[in-house]
Legacy VTK file of the C-alpha trace (Angstrom):
# vtk DataFile Version 3.0
C-alpha trace
ASCII
DATASET POLYDATA
POINTS 185 float
-17.162 -2.829 -10.715
-15.301 -0.144 -12.657
-17.359 2.606 -11.017
-16.509 1.216 -7.568
-12.798 1.220 -8.416
-12.874 4.782 -9.764
-14.853 6.173 -6.832
-13.053 4.224 -4.110
-9.457 4.388 -5.320
-8.574 7.913 -4.100
-9.632 7.026 -0.553
-7.885 3.667 -0.857
-4.688 5.523 -1.789
-4.997 7.703 1.321
-5.684 4.612 3.470
-2.676 2.795 2.006
-0.355 5.731 2.602
-1.587 6.144 6.183
-1.214 2.411 6.892
2.369 2.478 5.598
3.222 5.044 8.268
4.902 7.555 5.984
4.527 10.416 8.468
1.324 11.952 7.150
-0.148 12.157 10.622
-3.854 12.139 9.861
-6.226 11.704 6.947
-6.655 15.407 6.222
-2.894 16.023 6.215
-2.368 13.013 3.947
-4.936 14.298 1.452
-3.337 17.752 1.437
0.200 16.365 1.095
-0.699 14.031 -1.774
-2.509 16.829 -3.586
0.273 19.364 -2.981
3.109 17.048 -4.042
1.451 14.925 -6.726
-1.692 16.834 -7.810
-4.979 15.013 -8.344
-3.151 12.271 -10.281
-1.487 11.134 -7.045
-4.806 9.800 -5.784
-5.186 7.557 -8.826
-1.754 5.896 -8.835
-2.044 2.151 -9.257
-5.663 2.258 -10.413
-5.171 0.874 -13.933
-4.475 -2.721 -12.893
-7.565 -3.045 -10.627
-9.642 -1.237 -13.244
-8.792 -3.623 -16.081
-9.041 -6.715 -13.881
-12.274 -5.993 -11.963
-14.554 -7.578 -14.571
-12.543 -10.804 -14.610
-12.248 -10.768 -10.820
-15.997 -10.315 -10.263
-16.848 -12.909 -12.916
-14.579 -15.482 -11.324
-15.799 -14.786 -7.777
-19.487 -14.933 -8.733
-18.818 -17.983 -10.920
-17.051 -19.855 -8.111
-19.856 -18.954 -5.707
-22.715 -20.074 -7.977
-20.965 -23.207 -9.255
-19.968 -24.247 -5.731
-23.531 -23.647 -4.569
-24.877 -25.837 -7.411
-22.299 -28.549 -6.682
-23.275 -28.598 -3.017
-26.984 -28.760 -3.896
-26.333 -31.576 -6.374
-24.355 -33.511 -3.758
-26.679 -32.890 -0.775
-30.097 -32.863 -2.452
-29.447 -34.619 -5.794
-30.757 -31.472 -7.479
-28.471 -28.594 -8.521
-31.452 -26.194 -8.485
-32.569 -27.036 -4.929
-32.810 -23.896 -2.777
-29.621 -23.718 -0.701
-29.581 -23.904 3.062
-27.666 -21.296 5.058
-24.725 -23.682 5.518
-24.638 -24.265 1.746
-24.414 -20.525 1.141
-21.701 -20.184 3.791
-19.595 -22.953 2.216
-20.002 -21.522 -1.296
-19.115 -18.055 0.022
-15.998 -19.349 1.761
-14.903 -21.109 -1.441
-15.381 -17.876 -3.399
-13.429 -15.924 -0.774
-10.532 -18.389 -0.804
-10.454 -18.512 -4.593
-10.596 -14.720 -4.892
-7.178 -14.414 -3.280
-5.604 -16.163 -6.274
-6.601 -13.264 -8.507
-6.963 -10.463 -5.993
-3.656 -10.979 -4.182
-1.379 -10.010 -7.082
-3.706 -7.195 -8.193
-3.760 -5.733 -4.684
0.019 -6.032 -4.299
0.692 -4.212 -7.571
-1.921 -1.566 -6.745
-0.318 -0.892 -3.367
3.232 -0.784 -4.745
2.133 1.792 -7.325
0.109 3.773 -4.772
3.176 4.074 -2.551
5.275 5.755 -5.247
5.389 9.432 -4.446
7.549 10.384 -7.435
7.242 9.795 -11.152
9.359 7.021 -12.670
11.716 9.540 -14.286
12.178 11.616 -11.129
12.760 8.501 -9.027
15.397 7.187 -11.431
17.179 10.544 -11.541
17.137 10.584 -7.734
18.520 7.010 -7.602
21.547 8.020 -9.682
22.484 10.692 -7.139
22.214 8.519 -4.021
25.213 6.948 -2.404
25.466 3.176 -2.435
24.805 1.070 0.638
21.194 2.121 1.141
18.267 -0.030 0.119
16.325 1.628 -2.657
12.712 0.832 -3.518
12.247 0.088 -7.185
10.555 2.794 -9.222
7.861 1.275 -11.424
6.839 2.503 -14.872
3.404 0.901 -14.512
1.638 -2.322 -13.549
3.353 -4.565 -16.118
6.784 -3.303 -15.075
5.831 -3.773 -11.412
4.759 -7.400 -11.995
7.983 -8.044 -13.909
10.125 -6.608 -11.104
8.298 -8.621 -8.438
8.756 -11.811 -10.482
12.425 -10.989 -11.102
13.162 -10.230 -7.443
10.919 -12.690 -5.596
9.602 -15.191 -8.144
5.971 -16.248 -8.452
5.588 -16.485 -4.669
6.369 -12.763 -4.460
3.085 -11.957 -6.197
1.237 -13.600 -3.305
2.896 -11.720 -0.452
0.183 -10.990 2.130
-2.178 -13.683 0.835
-2.640 -15.306 4.235
-4.043 -12.028 5.586
-6.275 -11.718 2.524
-7.658 -15.214 3.139
-8.432 -14.275 6.740
-10.244 -11.199 5.424
-11.977 -12.551 2.314
-13.294 -15.920 3.509
-15.527 -14.438 6.238
-15.982 -11.250 4.202
-17.558 -13.080 1.293
-19.912 -14.844 3.728
-21.046 -11.414 4.870
-21.454 -10.414 1.229
-22.992 -13.411 -0.531
-25.431 -14.611 2.135
-27.374 -11.312 2.318
-26.951 -10.920 -1.467
-28.637 -14.291 -2.020
-31.512 -13.597 0.343
-32.119 -10.086 -0.932
LINES 1 186
185 0 1 2 3 4 5 6 7 8 9 10 11 12 13 14 15 16 17 18 19 20 21 22 23 24 25 26 27 28 29 30 31 32 33 34 35 36 37 38 39 40 41 42 43 44 45 46 47 48 49 50 51 52 53 54 55 56 57 58 59 60 61 62 63 64 65 66 67 68 69 70 71 72 73 74 75 76 77 78 79 80 81 82 83 84 85 86 87 88 89 90 91 92 93 94 95 96 97 98 99 100 101 102 103 104 105 106 107 108 109 110 111 112 113 114 115 116 117 118 119 120 121 122 123 124 125 126 127 128 129 130 131 132 133 134 135 136 137 138 139 140 141 142 143 144 145 146 147 148 149 150 151 152 153 154 155 156 157 158 159 160 161 162 163 164 165 166 167 168 169 170 171 172 173 174 175 176 177 178 179 180 181 182 183 184
């Protein structure tokens, strides 16, 4: 899990910046701009939170999948070790996908907020002091813990789950496409 985060995060940062429509134009220009303005470290912004949570996340998702599968087998066949039918695997996968949003939603939100920072915390705060009032200013985060604290302060617990409905629409079918072949292979 950690290797996947480390390898995939730089491209995820580029994807996130392009999706936010910050005027990068294309992928190549985004890569060059991030490197020029933020060095190699710019590609790894926001990686610490996913990195430290990936083991827990994967454990929970696999645990929900296998325990749901056993529960279904116990209920349908009176044997928790009965080989699951395709529908059993689909239901267990959907449960894992829905449950994953509870952990993955806040982690993804914090990761994206940190990825979108193009300045260091110090530079952003110095810049904020020189701006005129009346403009909305995005909070500069010192790191993932500060980011979570600011989200909770500004939006409450519900703020950590912004975008969760889209994640459910992605992860419920996505985990079916993951766990069903995983089980058969």
